[in-house]
C-alpha positions as CSV (number, residue, x, y, z in Angstrom):
1,M,6.1,-66.0,50.8
2,K,7.0,-66.1,47.1
3,K,6.8,-62.3,45.8
4,T,4.9,-62.3,42.4
5,N,5.8,-59.5,39.7
6,K,2.9,-57.8,38.0
7,P,2.4,-58.5,34.4
8,I,3.1,-55.3,32.2
9,F,0.5,-54.4,30.0
10,I,1.2,-52.1,26.9
11,I,-1.5,-50.1,25.1
12,R,-0.1,-48.9,22.0
13,F,-2.0,-46.1,20.4
14,P,-1.9,-44.9,16.6
15,S,0.6,-42.3,15.5
16,S,-2.3,-40.6,14.8
17,M,-3.1,-39.6,18.3
18,P,-2.2,-35.9,19.3
19,I,0.3,-36.1,22.3
20,E,-2.2,-34.3,24.5
21,S,-4.5,-37.0,24.1
22,L,-2.0,-39.8,24.7
23,E,-1.2,-38.0,27.8
24,H,-4.5,-37.7,29.0
25,S,-5.4,-41.7,28.4
26,A,-2.6,-42.3,30.5
27,K,-3.1,-40.1,33.0
28,L,-6.9,-41.4,33.3
29,F,-5.4,-45.1,33.2
30,Q,-2.9,-44.3,36.0
31,E,-6.0,-42.4,38.3
32,K,-9.0,-43.8,37.6
33,T,-8.7,-47.7,37.1
34,H,-7.4,-50.8,38.6
35,L,-5.2,-51.2,35.9
36,N,-2.1,-49.7,38.0
37,K,-3.4,-51.8,41.1
38,D,-2.5,-55.5,38.7
39,Y,-0.1,-54.3,36.1
40,H,2.7,-52.5,35.2
41,L,1.1,-50.2,33.0
42,L,2.8,-48.6,29.8
43,V,1.0,-46.4,27.6
44,L,2.7,-45.5,23.8
45,R,2.3,-44.2,20.9
46,D,3.2,-46.0,18.2
47,E,4.8,-44.5,15.4
48,N,4.7,-47.9,13.5
49,N,0.9,-48.0,13.9
50,D,-1.1,-46.4,11.8
51,G,-4.7,-47.9,12.8
52,D,-5.9,-49.7,15.8
53,I,-5.0,-49.4,19.3
54,K,-3.1,-52.1,20.1
55,F,-2.4,-54.3,23.6
56,E,0.4,-56.5,24.7
57,C,0.8,-58.3,28.0
58,F,3.4,-59.9,29.3
59,N,4.4,-62.2,32.4
60,S,0.7,-62.7,32.7
61,P,-1.1,-65.6,34.8
62,H,-4.5,-64.7,33.0
63,T,-5.6,-66.6,29.9
64,E,-6.2,-65.5,26.9
65,I,-9.9,-65.0,27.5
66,E,-9.0,-62.7,30.7
67,F,-6.6,-60.9,28.1
68,Q,-9.9,-60.6,25.6
69,E,-11.7,-59.2,28.4
70,L,-9.3,-56.6,29.6
71,K,-9.1,-55.5,26.2
72,K,-12.9,-54.9,25.8
73,Q,-13.0,-53.0,29.7
74,V,-10.0,-50.6,27.9
75,L,-11.3,-49.9,24.7
76,E,-14.6,-49.1,26.9
77,I,-12.7,-46.7,29.3
78,I,-11.7,-45.0,26.1
79,K,-14.6,-45.0,24.5
80,N,-16.7,-43.1,27.6
81,N,-14.0,-40.9,28.2
82,D,-13.8,-39.5,24.7
83,K,-17.6,-39.2,25.2
84,A,-17.3,-37.2,27.9
85,E,-14.9,-34.9,26.4
86,L,-17.2,-33.7,23.7
């Protein structure tokens, strides 16, 4: 049986995001989503990004459409989590 490596999924938050929020988001993705099972997950605060959340995926067998759907799911998790904290 050939062993396949998990893809690497990177979530880059803007530099304006407080470290505490970044840590909370990373913990949320690690503990409460399927992402950890399917991907090596890396959550970063990108000092060169002043705007939107950005995504990258390496070594993925998924199509571009599947990647776009994954991004939508992640953004929905973030949005729902932000509402829960208010």
